[in-house]
C-alpha positions in Angstrom: 15.5 2.1 16.3 18.9 3.5 14.7 18.6 7.1 13.7 16.6 8.8 11.3 14.2 6.0 11.4 11.1 6.0 13.0 7.6 4.0 12.4 4.3 4.1 14.1 2.7 1.2 12.3 5.4 -1.6 11.2 3.2 -3.8 9.5 1.8 -2.6 6.2 -1.1 -5.3 5.4 -1.5 -6.0 1.3 -4.1 -8.1 0.1 -3.9 -10.3 3.6 0.1 -10.3 3.3 2.6 -7.9 6.5 4.5 -6.3 4.7 7.0 -4.9 7.5 8.2 -1.0 6.7 9.6 1.5 8.6 9.9 5.3 8.1 13.4 6.8 7.4 14.3 10.5 7.0 10.8 11.3 6.2 10.6 8.0 3.2 8.7 5.0 4.2 11.7 1.8 3.4 10.1 -1.9 2.9 11.5 -5.0 3.5 11.6 -6.5 0.1 10.8 -10.5 1.2 7.8 -9.0 2.3 6.9 -7.5 -1.0 7.9 -10.5 -2.7 5.5 -12.8 -1.0 2.8 -10.6 -1.7 3.5 -9.6 -5.4 3.9 -13.6 -6.1 2.5 -15.9 -3.9 6.2 -17.4 -3.4 6.9 -20.1 -1.0 11.1 -19.0 -1.1 10.5 -15.4 -1.7 14.4 -16.0 -1.2 15.2 -18.1 -3.8 12.6 -16.0 -6.0 14.3 -13.4 -5.3 18.0 -14.7 -6.4 16.7 -16.6 -9.7 15.8 -12.8 -10.5 18.8 -11.0 -9.8 20.2 -14.2 -11.8 18.3 -13.1 -14.9 18.8 -9.6 -15.1 22.6 -8.7 -15.0 21.8 -5.0 -14.4 19.5 -5.9 -11.9 22.1 -7.1 -10.2 24.6 -5.2 -10.7 22.9 -2.0 -9.5 21.1 -4.4 -5.9 23.9 -2.3 -3.4 22.1 0.9 -4.5 18.7 0.2 -4.5 18.7 -2.7 -1.2 20.0 -1.0 1.6 20.0 -2.9 5.0 17.8 -1.2 7.8 16.9 -2.2 11.5 12.6 -3.8 11.0 10.3 -4.8 13.9 
């Protein structure tokens, strides 16, 4: 994994859903699409996320600051 990234358990179970996550600079980071599926039971989390971003301009405007890509297992 990349610099500052370590993970002992790359999969977290939440209500029978698996959420990928990594420890980066002593903070846990989660895969957004996995969280969306776990919270909404969406069959298409990418479409759900795009719809959320279209409905909320402020959320969309700050998207780059909220979501930072990290390598995941």
